[in-house]
VOBA-1610 file (N, C-alpha, C; in pm, whole numbers, padded with zeros to 5 digits, always signed):
BEGIN
Met+11500+08225+07677Met+11614+08268+07755Met+11625+08420+07746Pro+11622+08487+07859Pro+11638+08633+07857Pro+11775+08672+07802Pro+11786+08789+07741Pro+11914+08832+07686Pro+12018+08846+07797Leu+12141+08813+07765Leu+12249+08818+07863Leu+12307+08958+07881Asn+12282+09047+07784Asn+12342+09180+07791Asn+12247+09281+07726Ala+12143+09319+07800Ala+12043+09413+07748Ala+12029+09528+07848Asp+11955+09629+07808Asp+11931+09738+07902Asp+11838+09690+08013Glu+11824+09772+08115Glu+11749+09731+08234Glu+11605+09691+08202Arg+11537+09772+08126Arg+11397+09742+08097Arg+11381+09613+08020Ala+11462+09596+07916Ala+11455+09473+07838Ala+11487+09351+07924Thr+11581+09366+08015Thr+11616+09256+08105Thr+11500+09221+08196Leu+11439+09322+08259Leu+11327+09297+08349Leu+11209+09235+08274Glu+11173+09292+08161Glu+11059+09241+08085Glu+11087+09100+08032Ser+11210+09073+07993Ser+11245+08941+07941Ser+11239+08834+08051Trp+11287+08867+08171Trp+11278+08771+08281Trp+11132+08746+08320Leu+11052+08851+08320Leu+10911+08834+08352Leu+10845+08743+08248Asp+10872+08767+08120Asp+10816+08682+08015Asp+10869+08539+08023Phe+10996+08523+08061Phe+11053+08389+08078Phe+10972+08309+08179Tyr+10942+08370+08293Tyr+10867+08299+08396Tyr+10720+08280+08358Arg+10664+08374+08285Arg+10527+08353+08236Arg+10524+08230+08146Thr+10620+08219+08058Thr+10628+08106+07966Thr+10655+07976+08042Thr+10739+07983+08144Thr+10770+07865+08224Thr+10643+07806+08285Leu+10555+07892+08336Leu+10431+07842+08396Leu+10345+07772+08291Val+10339+07825+08172Val+10263+07761+08063Val+10323+07624+08033Val+10454+07617+08022Val+10522+07491+07991Val+10493+07386+08097Lys+10488+07427+08223Lys+10460+07333+08332Lys+10321+07270+08319Cys+10231+07339+08253Cys+10092+07291+08239Cys+10069+07214+08110Gln+10158+07225+08014Gln+10137+07162+07884Gln+10134+07010+07892Gly+10043+06953+07816Gly+10036+06808+07804Gly+09961+06738+07916Leu+09903+06814+08007Leu+09828+06754+08117Leu+09679+06764+08091Asp+09604+06667+08140Asp+09459+06673+08126Asp+09400+06749+08245Asp+09270+06769+08240Asp+09201+06848+08342Asp+09224+06793+08483Ala+09215+06662+08497Ala+09233+06602+08630Ala+09374+06626+08682Gln+09473+06616+08596Gln+09610+06640+08638Gln+09632+06787+08676Leu+09573+06878+08600Leu+09587+07021+08630Leu+09520+07058+08762Arg+09426+06976+08805Arg+09356+06997+08932Arg+09420+06919+09048Thr+09525+06844+09019Thr+09587+06758+09118Thr+09678+06837+09212Ala+09651+06824+09340Ala+09739+06880+09443Ala+09841+06771+09474Ala+09956+06779+09410Ala+10050+06668+09412Ala+10157+06677+09520Ala+10150+06777+09604Ala+10252+06792+09709Ala+10182+06805+09844Ala+10123+06694+09890Ala+10048+06695+10018Ala+10137+06747+10131Pro+10081+06820+10225Pro+09939+06843+10247Pro+09886+06968+10175Ser+09966+07030+10090Ser+09924+07152+10022Ser+09813+07125+09921Pro+09711+07212+09915Pro+09606+07197+09815Pro+09642+07266+09682Leu+09764+07316+09669Leu+09807+07392+09552Leu+09807+07305+09426Thr+09746+07359+09318Thr+09740+07290+09189Thr+09795+07379+09080Leu+09827+07319+08966Leu+09873+07399+08853Leu+09763+07492+08803Leu+09640+07443+08798Leu+09527+07528+08758Leu+09512+07645+08855Gly+09523+07618+08984Gly+09515+07723+09084Gly+09627+07826+09068Leu+09746+07781+09030Leu+09856+07875+09008Leu+09828+07967+08889Val+09773+07912+08782Val+09739+07995+08665Val+09633+08098+08704Gln+09531+08055+08775Gln+09428+08149+08821Gln+09489+08256+08912His+09577+08214+09003His+09640+08307+09096His+09722+08412+09021Met+09797+08368+08922Met+09882+08463+08850Met+09799+08563+08769Ala+09681+08524+08725Ala+09591+08621+08661Ala+09552+08728+08763Glu+09522+08686+08885Glu+09488+08781+08991Glu+09606+08873+09023Val+09726+08817+09028Val+09845+08896+09060Val+09874+08996+08949Glu+09866+08953+08825Glu+09885+09045+08711Glu+09785+09160+08721Arg+09660+09125+08745Arg+09554+09226+08754Arg+09583+09323+08869Asn+09621+09271+08982Asn+09645+09357+09097Asn+09756+09457+09071Trp+09873+09410+09031Trp+09988+09500+09019Trp+09983+09590+08897Phe+09941+09538+08783Phe+09947+09617+08661Phe+09820+09695+08630Arg+09712+09666+08700Arg+09588+09741+08680Arg+09552+09820+08805Arg+09533+09751+08916Arg+09490+09821+09038Arg+09599+09914+09092Val+09720+09862+09106Val+09827+09943+09165Val+09885+10040+09064Leu+09933+09990+08950Leu+10003+10076+08854Leu+09915+10186+08798Thr+09792+10154+08763Thr+09706+10254+08697Thr+09591+10303+08784Gly+09571+10242+08901Gly+09460+10282+08986Gly+09325+10238+08934Glu+09326+10145+08842Glu+09201+10096+08782Glu+09118+10018+08885Ser+08988+10033+08877Ser+08898+09954+08960Ser+08870+09825+08886Ala+08943+09720+08922Ala+08929+09591+08855Ala+08894+09488+08961Pro+08772+09436+08957Pro+08729+09341+09060Pro+08806+09210+09051Pro+08806+09133+09160Pro+08871+09001+09156Pro+08808+08914+09047Ile+08889+08825+08995Ile+08844+08735+08890Ile+08793+08604+08949His+08872+08546+09035His+08845+08413+09091His+08821+08427+09241Val+08697+08425+09282Val+08664+08437+09425Val+08626+08298+09475Gly+08698+08253+09577Gly+08674+08119+09633Gly+08553+08115+09724Thr+08527+07997+09775Thr+08410+07975+09859Thr+08416+08054+09989Ala+08534+08080+10040Ala+08548+08156+10165Ala+08558+08307+10137Gly+08538+08346+10011Gly+08543+08486+09975Gly+08683+08537+09944His+08784+08450+09948His+08920+08490+09915His+08934+08504+09764Ser+09013+08600+09721Ser+09026+08624+09578Ser+09168+08599+09527Gly+09242+08512+09591Gly+09379+08485+09547Gly+09388+08398+09424Gly+09278+08331+09389Gly+09275+08249+09270Gly+09319+08106+09289Phe+09377+08073+09404Phe+09429+07938+09425Phe+09320+07831+09427Glu+09202+07867+09476Glu+09094+07768+09489Glu+09036+07736+09352Val+09028+07607+09324Val+08974+07559+09196Val+08833+07507+09219Ser+08737+07567+09149Ser+08598+07524+09164Ser+08565+07418+09058Asp+08447+07360+09070Asp+08402+07263+08971Asp+08386+07329+08833Gln+08360+07459+08831Gln+08342+07532+08706Gln+08474+07578+08645Ser+08582+07573+08721Ser+08713+07617+08670Ser+08759+07526+08557Ser+08816+07588+08454Ser+08876+07509+08347Ser+09009+07573+08310Tyr+09102+07491+08267Tyr+09233+07542+08229Tyr+09222+07637+08110Asp+09144+07599+08010Asp+09132+07684+07891Asp+09081+07823+07927Thr+08981+07830+08013Thr+08928+07959+08056Thr+09031+08034+08140Ala+09093+07965+08234Ala+09194+08029+08319Ala+09310+08081+08237Leu+09355+08003+08138Leu+09465+08044+08052Leu+09428+08169+07972Thr+09307+08170+07917Thr+09262+08287+07839Thr+09256+08412+07927Ile+09201+08399+08045Ile+09192+08513+08137Ile+09332+08561+08174Trp+09420+08469+08207Trp+09556+08505+08244Trp+09628+08573+08127Gln+09616+08519+08008Gln+09680+08580+07891Gln+09622+08719+07863Asp+09493+08738+07884Asp+09431+08870+07869Asp+09489+08968+07971Glu+09509+08922+08095Glu+09568+09008+08198Glu+09712+09045+08163Ile+09786+08951+08107Ile+09924+08979+08064Ile+09923+09084+07953Ala+09835+09070+07857Ala+09825+09167+07748Ala+09789+09305+07803His+09696+09308+07897His+09658+09434+07960His+09777+09494+08033Ala+09853+09411+08104Ala+09972+09458+08175Ala+10072+09520+08077Arg+10096+09454+07967Arg+10191+09507+07868Arg+10146+09643+07816Arg+10017+09656+07788Arg+09966+09786+07741Arg+09985+09894+07848Asn+09956+09860+07973Asn+09968+09958+08081Asn+10112+09999+08107Cys+10206+09912+08078Cys+10348+09942+08102Cys+10414+10011+07983Ala+10359+09996+07866Ala+10425+10041+07742Ala+10460+10190+07743Thr+10376+10272+07801Thr+10400+10417+07797Thr+10466+10470+07924Arg+10501+10380+08014Arg+10560+10423+08142Arg+10710+10395+08145Gln+10778+10479+08220Gln+10921+10459+08244Gln+10939+10378+08372Leu+11054+10315+08388Leu+11080+10235+08507Leu+11071+10316+08636Asp+11103+10445+08628Asp+11098+10531+08747Asp+10960+10590+08774Asp+10865+10571+08683Asp+10730+10621+08706Asp+10672+10551+08829Thr+10598+10628+08908Thr+10544+10572+09032Thr+10392+10583+09038Ser+10337+10503+09128Ser+10195+10503+09158Ser+10179+10494+09309Pro+10069+10548+09361Pro+10047+10538+09506Pro+10027+10393+09550Phe+10092+10358+09661Phe+10077+10223+09716Phe+10116+10225+09863Met+10023+10183+09947Met+10046+10169+10091Met+10110+10295+10154Asn+10044+10408+10133Asn+10091+10536+10188Asn+10229+10576+10139Asp+10267+10531+10022Asp+10395+10564+09963Asp+10380+10562+09812Gln+10491+10555+09742Gln+10491+10544+09597Gln+10569+10420+09558Val+10519+10348+09458Val+10588+10229+09409Val+10621+10252+09262Ser+10744+10219+09223Ser+10787+10240+09085Ser+10755+10118+08999Leu+10749+10141+08870Leu+10730+10029+08777Leu+10847+09933+08791Arg+10967+09984+08814Arg+11084+09898+08834Arg+11059+09800+08949Trp+11006+09852+09061Trp+10979+09769+09178Trp+10873+09665+09144Ile+10770+09707+09072Ile+10662+09613+09035Ile+10718+09502+08947Tyr+10798+09537+08847Tyr+10859+09433+08763Tyr+10942+09337+08848Thr+11024+09390+08937Thr+11109+09305+09021Thr+11024+09215+09110His+10920+09272+09169His+10830+09192+09252His+10764+09082+09171Met+10718+09114+09051Met+10650+09014+08968Met+10745+08902+08926Ile+10870+08935+08898Ile+10969+08831+08865Ile+10984+08737+08984Ala+10995+08793+09104Ala+11007+08710+09225Ala+10881+08627+09247Glu+10765+08685+09226Glu+10637+08614+09244Glu+10629+08496+09148Tyr+10662+08520+09021Tyr+10659+08412+08923Tyr+10764+08307+08952Ala+10885+08348+08990Ala+10992+08251+09017Ala+10950+08158+09131Arg+10893+08215+09236Arg+10846+08135+09350Arg+10740+08035+09304His+10642+08082+09230His+10533+07994+09189His+10575+07897+09078Cys+10671+07933+08997Cys+10722+07836+08899Cys+10797+07724+08970Gly+10860+07755+09082Gly+10920+07650+09164Gly+10814+07556+09218His+10704+07614+09265His+10591+07530+09310His+10542+07443+09193Ala+10525+07507+09077Ala+10474+07435+08960Ala+10568+07321+08920Asp+10697+07343+08932Asp+10794+07240+08899Asp+10778+07119+08990Leu+10761+07143+09119Leu+10742+07033+09213Leu+10611+06960+09188Ile+10504+07035+09164Ile+10374+06973+09137Ile+10382+06887+09012Arg+10439+06942+08905Arg+10449+06869+08779Arg+10535+06743+08795Glu+10645+06755+08868Glu+10729+06638+08888Glu+10654+06526+08961Arg+10573+06564+09057Arg+10495+06465+09131Arg+10385+06403+09044Ile+10334+06478+08947Ile+10227+06426+08861Ile+10280+06323+08762Asp+10388+06360+08690Asp+10434+06268+08584Asp+10585+06260+08568Gly+10660+06317+08663Gly+10805+06306+08658Gly+10874+06409+08572Thr+10799+06497+08505Thr+10857+06598+08419Thr+10925+06706+08503Thr+11050+06736+08469Thr+11126+06842+08539Thr+11188+06936+08437Gly+11253+07039+08485Gly+11318+07136+08399Gly+11224+07248+08364Ile+11261+07330+08265Ile+11176+07444+08228Ile+11041+07394+08197
//
């Protein structure tokens, strides 16, 4: 639970961590087949695909955008898309989780020395760390909602 009365940075970072943890909780206790299950037809979205996608999103915003790092896509699908949603036969939850956790650790290091008002070039403008944190909270909240629906369809589990 994020703190109810903290400064802005602690609030933003706590909400981001809350949603990161929520996605992990949605995946706990499921086997490989369940993590690969697209349980909300006609969508092909899976919990494993969401974990892979969030590794890509972490990498994009906290490495490519925030620091200008040249970081290639991690999960490239058969059609050449790099959103991470596509689950291949070689995809595994343990590997995806490790990669995602590594990207989160990298994000924390990249943010540690920056202020919320610090900016980076983005789309012919400047984007602040504050904006990136807010965007990431929204991105995770949206996908945790997806994860909640998928998990409920798999085994009836709801809640955080």
